[in-house]
C-alpha positions as CSV (number, residue, x, y, z in Angstrom):
1,M,105.0,70.4,99.9
2,N,107.6,73.2,100.3
3,L,110.4,71.0,98.9
4,P,109.0,70.4,95.4
5,L,107.7,74.0,95.2
6,N,111.2,75.3,96.0
7,L,112.7,73.0,93.4
8,A,110.2,74.3,90.9
9,R,111.2,77.8,91.9
10,N,114.8,77.1,90.8
11,Q,113.6,75.6,87.5
12,L,111.1,78.3,86.7
13,L,112.9,81.4,87.8
14,Q,116.2,80.5,86.1
15,R,114.6,79.6,82.8
16,S,111.7,82.0,82.6
17,R,112.7,85.1,84.5
18,F,113.2,87.3,81.4
19,L,109.9,86.1,79.9
20,L,108.1,86.9,83.1
21,V,109.6,90.4,83.3
22,V,108.5,91.0,79.7
23,I,105.0,89.9,80.6
24,L,104.9,92.2,83.6
25,C,106.0,95.1,81.4
26,L,103.3,94.3,79.0
27,G,100.8,94.4,81.9
28,I,102.0,97.8,82.9
29,F,101.7,99.0,79.3
30,F,98.2,97.7,78.9
31,R,97.1,99.5,82.1
32,F,98.3,102.9,81.0
33,A,97.8,102.8,77.2
34,H,95.1,105.1,75.7
35,L,93.6,106.1,79.0
36,D,92.2,109.2,77.4
37,Q,90.7,107.4,74.4
38,K,88.2,105.1,76.0
39,V,84.6,106.3,76.3
40,Y,84.1,107.7,79.7
41,W,80.9,105.9,80.5
42,I,78.2,106.7,83.0
43,D,79.6,104.9,86.0
44,E,82.8,106.9,85.6
45,V,80.8,110.1,85.1
46,A,79.2,109.3,88.4
47,T,82.6,109.0,90.0
48,S,83.5,112.4,88.6
49,L,80.3,114.0,89.9
50,R,81.2,112.7,93.4
51,I,84.8,114.1,93.4
52,S,83.4,117.4,92.2
53,G,81.5,117.6,95.5
54,F,78.1,118.3,93.8
55,T,75.1,116.1,94.2
56,F,73.1,114.9,91.2
57,E,70.2,117.0,92.5
58,E,72.3,120.1,92.4
59,M,73.5,119.4,88.9
60,V,69.9,118.9,87.7
61,D,68.7,122.1,89.4
62,N,71.5,124.1,87.9
63,T,71.3,122.8,84.3
64,V,67.8,121.5,83.3
65,D,65.7,124.1,81.6
66,G,68.4,126.6,82.4
67,P,70.6,129.0,80.4
68,K,72.9,128.0,77.6
69,F,76.4,126.8,78.7
70,E,79.7,126.3,77.2
71,G,80.8,122.7,77.6
72,Q,83.6,123.7,79.8
73,Q,81.2,125.3,82.3
74,L,79.6,121.9,82.9
75,Q,83.0,120.4,83.7
76,K,82.7,121.8,87.3
77,Y,80.4,118.8,87.8
78,Q,83.2,116.4,86.7
79,Y,86.4,117.7,88.4
80,P,87.4,119.2,91.8
81,N,86.5,122.9,91.9
82,A,86.6,125.9,94.2
83,E,82.9,125.8,95.0
84,K,83.0,122.4,96.8
85,T,85.4,120.9,99.4
86,L,86.5,117.4,100.3
87,S,83.7,117.2,102.9
88,D,81.2,117.9,100.1
89,T,82.5,114.8,98.2
90,V,81.8,112.6,101.3
91,N,78.5,114.3,101.9
92,S,77.3,113.7,98.3
93,L,78.1,110.0,98.7
94,A,76.3,109.8,102.0
95,T,73.3,111.6,100.6
96,E,72.9,110.0,97.2
97,D,75.3,107.0,96.8
98,F,75.7,105.4,100.2
99,Q,76.5,102.0,98.7
100,H,79.9,103.4,97.7
101,P,82.1,104.1,100.7
102,P,84.2,107.3,100.3
103,L,87.9,106.2,100.5
104,Y,88.5,105.9,96.7
105,F,86.6,109.1,95.9
106,V,88.5,111.1,98.5
107,L,91.9,109.7,97.1
108,L,90.8,110.4,93.5
109,R,89.8,114.0,94.3
110,L,93.2,114.6,95.8
111,W,94.9,112.9,92.9
112,V,93.1,114.9,90.3
113,K,93.8,118.2,92.1
114,L,97.5,117.2,92.1
115,W,97.7,116.1,88.4
116,G,95.1,118.4,86.9
117,P,91.7,117.8,85.1
118,S,92.0,115.2,82.3
119,L,90.7,111.7,81.5
120,T,94.2,110.4,82.1
121,S,94.4,111.8,85.6
122,L,90.9,110.5,86.4
123,R,91.8,107.0,85.4
124,S,95.5,106.7,86.2
125,L,95.0,106.3,89.9
126,S,93.1,103.0,89.2
127,A,95.9,102.0,86.9
128,L,98.4,102.6,89.7
129,F,96.5,100.6,92.2
130,S,96.2,97.8,89.6
131,I,100.0,97.7,89.2
132,L,100.4,97.5,93.0
133,I,98.2,94.4,92.8
134,L,101.1,92.6,91.2
135,P,103.6,92.8,94.1
136,A,100.7,92.3,96.6
137,A,99.8,89.0,94.8
138,F,103.5,88.0,95.0
139,W,103.5,88.7,98.7
140,L,100.3,86.7,99.4
141,C,101.7,83.7,97.4
142,R,104.9,83.9,99.5
143,E,102.8,83.8,102.7
144,L,100.4,81.2,101.5
145,F,102.5,78.8,99.5
146,R,105.9,79.7,100.8
147,S,107.0,79.8,97.1
148,P,108.3,82.7,95.1
149,A,107.7,80.7,91.9
150,V,104.0,80.7,92.5
151,G,104.1,84.4,93.2
152,W,105.9,85.1,89.9
153,V,103.4,83.0,87.9
154,A,100.5,84.7,89.6
155,M,101.9,88.1,88.8
156,A,102.3,87.1,85.2
157,L,98.7,85.8,84.9
158,I,97.3,88.9,86.7
159,A,99.4,91.3,84.6
160,V,97.7,90.2,81.3
161,S,94.3,89.2,82.7
162,P,91.7,91.0,80.7
163,V,89.4,91.6,83.6
164,Q,92.2,93.2,85.6
165,V,93.2,95.5,82.8
166,I,89.5,96.6,82.2
167,Y,89.1,97.8,85.8
168,A,92.7,99.2,85.9
169,Q,91.5,101.7,83.2
170,E,88.2,102.6,84.8
171,A,87.7,105.5,87.2
172,R,86.1,103.3,89.8
173,Q,87.2,101.7,93.1
174,Y,87.6,98.1,91.9
175,S,91.4,98.1,91.6
176,L,91.8,99.5,95.1
177,W,89.3,96.9,96.4
178,M,91.4,94.1,94.9
179,L,94.6,95.6,96.2
180,L,93.3,95.8,99.7
181,T,91.9,92.3,99.4
182,L,95.4,90.9,98.7
183,V,97.2,93.1,101.2
184,S,94.8,92.3,104.0
185,S,95.1,88.6,103.3
186,A,98.9,88.7,103.2
187,V,99.1,90.7,106.4
188,L,96.7,88.3,108.1
189,L,98.7,85.3,107.1
190,R,101.8,86.9,108.4
191,A,100.1,87.9,111.7
192,L,98.9,84.3,112.1
193,R,102.3,82.9,111.5
194,L,104.5,85.4,113.4
195,G,102.1,87.1,115.8
196,G,102.8,90.5,117.3
197,Q,100.6,93.5,118.1
198,G,102.1,95.5,115.2
199,R,101.1,93.0,112.6
200,W,97.6,92.6,114.0
201,G,97.3,96.4,114.1
202,L,98.3,96.6,110.5
203,Y,95.7,93.9,109.7
204,S,93.0,96.0,111.5
205,L,94.0,99.0,109.5
206,S,93.8,97.1,106.2
207,L,90.3,95.9,107.2
208,A,89.2,99.4,107.9
209,L,90.6,100.7,104.6
210,G,88.9,97.8,102.7
211,L,85.5,98.5,104.3
212,Y,85.8,102.1,103.4
213,T,86.5,101.1,99.8
214,H,83.7,98.6,98.9
215,L,80.7,97.1,100.8
216,F,81.6,93.6,99.5
217,F,84.9,93.8,101.5
218,T,82.8,92.6,104.4
219,L,82.7,89.2,102.6
220,I,86.5,89.2,102.4
221,A,86.7,89.8,106.1
222,L,84.1,87.1,106.7
223,G,86.2,84.7,104.7
224,H,89.2,85.5,106.8
225,G,87.1,84.8,109.9
226,L,85.8,81.5,108.6
227,H,89.3,80.4,107.8
228,I,90.7,81.1,111.3
229,L,87.6,79.6,112.9
230,F,88.0,76.3,111.1
231,V,91.8,76.1,111.3
232,E,91.7,76.8,115.0
233,G,89.1,74.1,115.5
234,F,86.4,76.4,116.7
235,K,88.5,77.1,119.8
236,L,89.0,80.6,121.3
237,T,92.7,80.5,120.8
238,H,95.1,83.5,121.0
239,R,95.0,83.9,117.2
240,L,91.2,83.8,117.1
241,R,91.0,86.4,119.9
242,S,93.6,88.6,118.0
243,Y,91.5,88.4,114.9
244,L,88.3,89.3,116.7
245,L,89.9,92.3,118.4
246,A,91.4,93.5,115.1
247,S,88.0,93.1,113.4
248,V,86.2,95.0,116.2
249,L,88.7,97.9,116.0
250,A,88.1,98.0,112.2
251,L,84.3,98.1,112.7
252,V,84.7,100.9,115.2
253,A,86.7,102.9,112.7
254,Y,84.0,102.1,110.1
255,S,81.1,102.9,112.3
256,P,80.4,106.4,110.9
257,W,79.7,104.9,107.5
258,I,77.7,102.1,109.1
259,A,75.4,104.8,110.5
260,V,75.1,106.3,106.9
261,I,74.1,102.8,105.6
262,L,71.5,102.2,108.3
263,A,70.0,105.7,107.6
264,R,69.8,105.1,103.8
265,A,69.2,101.4,103.6
266,T,65.6,101.7,102.6
267,D,66.5,103.7,99.5
268,P,66.9,101.1,96.6
269,S,67.6,103.6,93.9
270,G,71.3,103.0,93.6
271,V,71.0,99.2,93.3
272,S,67.8,98.9,91.2
273,W,69.8,97.3,88.4
274,M,70.0,94.1,90.6
275,D,66.2,93.6,90.1
276,E,66.8,92.4,86.5
277,S,65.0,89.1,86.1
278,S,66.5,86.0,84.5
279,S,66.0,82.3,84.5
280,L,68.4,79.9,86.2
281,T,69.8,78.9,82.8
282,Q,70.4,82.5,82.0
283,F,72.0,83.2,85.4
284,S,74.3,80.1,85.0
285,I,75.4,81.2,81.5
286,R,76.0,84.7,82.8
287,L,78.0,83.4,85.8
288,L,80.2,81.3,83.5
289,G,80.7,84.2,81.2
290,V,81.9,86.4,84.1
291,L,84.3,83.8,85.3
292,S,85.7,83.2,81.8
293,R,87.0,86.8,81.7
294,T,89.6,85.8,84.2
295,F,91.7,84.7,81.2
296,V,90.0,85.5,77.9
297,D,87.9,88.5,76.7
298,F,87.4,89.1,73.0
299,G,84.6,91.6,73.7
300,A,81.9,89.0,73.9
301,G,79.4,91.0,75.9
302,P,75.6,90.2,75.9
303,A,75.0,92.2,72.7
304,A,78.1,91.0,70.9
305,P,77.7,89.4,67.4
306,A,77.4,85.6,67.5
307,Y,80.7,85.1,65.6
308,I,82.7,86.7,68.4
309,K,81.1,84.4,70.9
310,L,81.8,81.4,68.8
311,L,85.4,82.5,68.3
312,A,85.9,82.9,72.0
313,A,84.1,79.7,73.1
314,P,87.0,77.3,72.8
315,F,89.3,79.6,74.7
316,I,86.6,80.1,77.4
317,L,86.1,76.4,77.8
318,F,89.9,76.0,78.0
319,G,90.2,78.6,80.8
320,L,87.3,77.2,82.8
321,G,88.6,73.7,82.4
322,V,92.1,74.7,83.6
323,S,90.5,76.5,86.6
324,L,88.5,73.4,87.6
325,A,91.6,71.1,87.3
326,A,93.6,73.6,89.3
327,F,91.1,73.7,92.2
328,Y,91.0,69.9,92.2
329,A,94.8,69.7,92.3
330,L,94.9,72.4,95.1
331,I,92.5,70.4,97.3
332,R,94.2,67.1,96.7
333,Q,97.8,68.2,97.0
334,T,97.9,71.0,99.7
335,T,97.1,71.1,103.3
336,F,93.7,72.2,104.6
337,R,95.2,75.5,105.7
338,I,96.2,76.4,102.2
339,W,93.3,75.2,100.1
340,F,90.6,76.3,102.5
341,W,92.1,79.8,102.5
342,L,91.5,80.1,98.7
343,V,88.1,78.5,99.1
344,T,87.0,81.1,101.6
345,L,88.6,83.9,99.7
346,T,86.5,83.1,96.6
347,G,83.6,81.3,98.2
348,T,82.2,84.0,100.5
349,T,81.7,86.3,97.5
350,G,80.5,83.6,95.2
351,T,78.1,82.1,97.7
352,A,76.6,85.5,98.5
353,I,76.0,86.2,94.9
354,L,74.5,82.8,94.3
355,L,72.2,83.0,97.4
356,S,71.1,86.5,96.5
357,Y,69.8,85.2,93.2
358,L,68.3,81.9,94.6
359,I,66.6,83.5,97.6
360,L,66.1,87.2,96.8
361,G,66.1,87.1,93.0
362,K,68.8,89.7,92.8
363,Q,71.1,89.7,89.7
364,M,74.5,90.3,91.3
365,A,76.5,88.1,89.0
366,T,78.4,90.9,87.4
367,T,82.1,90.9,86.5
368,R,83.0,93.7,88.9
369,L,81.4,92.1,91.9
370,M,83.0,88.7,91.1
371,L,86.6,90.1,91.1
372,P,87.6,88.3,94.3
373,V,86.6,85.0,92.7
374,T,88.8,85.8,89.6
375,L,91.7,86.7,92.0
376,G,91.3,83.3,93.6
377,L,91.4,81.6,90.2
378,H,94.6,83.4,89.3
379,L,96.3,82.2,92.5
380,T,95.0,78.7,92.2
381,V,96.1,78.3,88.6
382,A,99.5,79.8,89.4
383,Y,100.0,77.1,92.1
384,F,98.8,74.4,89.6
385,L,101.3,75.4,86.9
386,V,104.2,75.4,89.4
387,Q,103.1,72.1,90.9
388,L,103.0,70.4,87.4
389,Q,106.7,71.2,87.1
390,T,107.5,68.6,89.8
391,S,104.7,66.2,89.5
392,Q,105.2,62.5,88.9
393,F,103.2,62.8,85.6
394,G,105.7,62.2,82.8
395,H,104.7,65.2,80.7
396,G,104.1,67.5,83.7
397,R,106.7,70.1,82.7
398,R,105.6,70.2,79.1
399,L,101.9,70.4,80.1
400,S,102.7,73.2,82.5
401,R,104.5,75.2,79.8
402,G,101.7,74.6,77.3
403,I,98.9,75.6,79.6
404,G,100.8,78.6,80.9
405,A,101.8,79.8,77.4
406,T,98.2,79.4,76.2
407,L,96.7,81.3,79.1
408,L,99.2,84.1,78.8
409,S,98.8,84.3,75.0
410,I,95.0,84.5,75.1
411,G,95.3,87.1,77.9
412,I,97.7,89.2,75.8
413,L,95.5,88.8,72.7
414,S,92.4,89.9,74.7
415,C,94.3,93.0,75.9
416,V,95.5,93.8,72.4
417,L,92.0,93.5,70.9
418,R,90.7,96.0,73.5
419,L,93.7,98.3,73.1
420,N,92.4,100.6,70.3
421,T,88.7,99.9,70.9
422,P,87.0,103.0,72.4
423,V,83.8,101.2,73.6
424,W,84.1,97.7,75.3
425,W,81.3,95.5,76.5
426,N,81.4,96.9,80.1
427,Q,80.8,100.5,78.8
428,L,77.2,100.1,77.8
429,P,77.8,99.9,74.0
430,D,74.0,100.2,73.4
431,I,74.3,103.8,74.7
432,N,77.9,104.7,73.9
433,E,78.8,103.0,70.7
434,D,78.2,106.2,68.7
435,T,79.8,108.6,71.2
436,P,83.2,108.8,69.4
437,A,81.6,109.5,66.0
438,I,79.1,112.0,67.5
439,A,82.0,113.9,69.2
440,K,84.0,114.0,65.9
441,L,80.9,115.3,64.0
442,I,80.2,118.1,66.5
443,N,83.9,119.1,66.7
444,R,83.9,119.6,62.9
445,Q,81.1,122.2,63.1
446,D,81.8,125.9,63.2
447,E,79.2,126.9,65.8
448,P,77.4,123.9,67.2
449,L,74.7,123.8,69.8
450,I,73.9,120.5,71.6
451,I,70.4,120.3,73.0
452,L,70.1,117.5,75.5
453,D,66.4,116.6,75.7
454,T,65.7,114.9,79.0
455,T,62.0,114.2,78.6
456,T,62.7,110.4,78.3
457,G,64.7,110.4,81.5
458,I,66.7,113.0,83.2
459,T,69.2,110.8,85.1
460,K,70.7,108.6,82.4
461,N,70.4,111.3,79.7
462,L,72.2,114.0,81.7
463,V,74.9,111.7,82.8
464,T,75.4,110.4,79.3
465,L,75.7,114.0,78.1
466,Q,78.6,114.5,80.5
467,S,80.2,111.4,79.0
468,L,80.0,113.0,75.5
469,L,81.3,116.3,76.7
470,H,84.6,114.8,77.7
471,F,85.3,114.3,74.0
472,V,83.9,117.5,72.4
473,E,85.6,120.9,72.3
474,A,85.4,123.0,75.5
475,D,83.6,125.9,73.8
476,V,80.7,123.9,72.3
477,D,77.4,125.4,73.4
478,V,75.1,123.1,75.4
479,R,71.5,123.4,76.5
480,V,69.6,121.0,78.7
481,V,65.9,121.0,78.0
482,D,63.1,119.1,79.7
483,R,59.7,120.7,79.1
484,K,60.5,124.4,78.8
485,I,61.5,125.3,75.3
486,P,63.6,128.5,75.1
487,A,62.2,130.8,72.4
488,E,65.7,131.6,71.1
489,I,66.3,128.0,70.1
490,A,63.9,128.3,67.2
491,R,65.5,131.6,66.1
492,A,69.1,130.5,66.4
493,R,69.2,129.1,62.8
494,H,72.7,130.4,62.3
495,Q,74.0,127.6,64.5
496,D,74.3,123.9,63.8
497,I,71.8,122.6,66.3
498,F,71.8,119.0,67.4
499,I,69.2,117.3,69.6
500,Y,70.8,114.5,71.6
501,I,68.9,111.7,73.4
502,P,70.8,108.6,74.4
503,V,69.4,105.6,72.5
504,D,68.8,103.5,75.7
505,S,65.8,105.6,76.7
506,H,63.2,102.9,76.5
507,I,61.9,104.3,73.3
508,E,59.5,102.0,71.4
509,S,59.9,103.7,68.1
510,Q,62.6,106.1,67.0
511,A,60.3,107.3,64.2
512,E,57.6,108.3,66.8
513,L,60.3,110.0,68.9
514,Q,61.5,112.0,65.9
515,I,57.9,113.1,65.1
516,A,57.4,114.2,68.8
517,L,60.7,116.1,68.8
518,A,59.9,117.8,65.5
519,E,56.6,119.0,66.9
520,K,58.1,120.0,70.2
521,Y,60.9,122.2,68.7
522,D,58.7,123.2,65.7
523,A,61.5,122.2,63.3
524,K,62.3,119.6,60.7
525,L,64.8,117.0,62.0
526,E,67.4,115.1,60.1
527,P,68.5,111.8,61.8
528,V,72.3,111.6,62.0
529,Y,72.7,108.7,64.5
530,D,70.2,106.8,66.6
531,S,70.7,109.2,69.4
532,L,71.4,112.4,67.4
533,W,69.2,114.6,65.2
534,R,70.1,117.8,63.4
535,I,67.6,120.6,63.1
536,A,67.4,121.4,59.4
537,L,68.1,125.0,58.4
């Protein structure tokens, strides 16, 4: 198998090196472009709260029904500050958000302290990790396929993959998770091939770092173990013993967070979104939609207009069809050691998500949790395209170029469509679609006051307010009101007063809500947006 792949390497790299470099440059551009112009949605606000060191409970206690603030005063709950230390960041996660291990949040706090408070600094660390994914993918392909050509094609596909670009521009841990997935896999393959305590020690370290990044990294480690177990024929060989020792050392290093998980495991508040019910048909459609974003994403989220879904459908079917053909070719034309590696890399995560739905009724088929599967698709399709270059099929080269050009083109088109769009499908457009317009309106006022009314739900409303405040002027006055109505609000008619309630507050009737708010604040309200009312002078 190495001979034709090496021959393909000479053909591909000599003819396509310049094009591949251009695509890699495009991928880097897409990851850093307009980092400060995308809506900073609630998951990212939660990240910022953690790196500030405050807990959500502290933020609520210090703001709800409290005094009037300038927007910049509330930023202490979004950036590192002198009141809280690094240990407070870890403690806030252990107390309120145990399902998110602390490594990424610790690194981000240090990163933002280095580069200063801004949306660009909050998101650029993820972009940097995403760029490092490219050489990590190349390294893994060298170890797995023994072919630089597959590595180059994989880097190109990942560079303009819409799903990779989305999470490269989000202040969450997903890019670091994918980076450590690739690095740990490459290190393990090298340790299996060459042995040595140093290589096994490095693998143990990569496991520990991965576990401290995302809980689902346990599935990656499980996939590694299954691969070694089957390849070694279920015999306790030296390589299997080395893997087990490395895994035990990683678990020992991870044991402090295991203790946190065990202490908090009965608290379902952080994962209640998994309880969303759906039929098997709905689950299957959702799963296919998630996988399709490996190569194409025209913004066709659940609430997208029908014409966008129809426009994307042929490209989605094309990407899924190529993926199926690539897996078939992989299994037919490579050794068990190679194809089973990619099956376990993708299969442990995919199987866990499928079984969680079939057995527990949990809705875990989300794009962010399926990222290891999309990585496996990238590597598999990269091998498939290179293999076609040397196949006995008469039109193999032409077919390889056609498929590769199509996948890269729809990936680039997907990234371009998202480039200047402030709210994408993953940023809860039902809540945030009006955020840019609301911020512009408030910034035009001479002396605005934003009243966040939390009576429909403190958690999401307060977090969404923080999202809005990232885009309004720092000196805008803010008041967070639950039930206690400050008397001066009714008297402050010299100000432009806006009442803000995010639209996704389970309100049956906006008209009824408007009547209730008008009565509560003893004022006439003028609707501006679905989530914003102005108190009439």
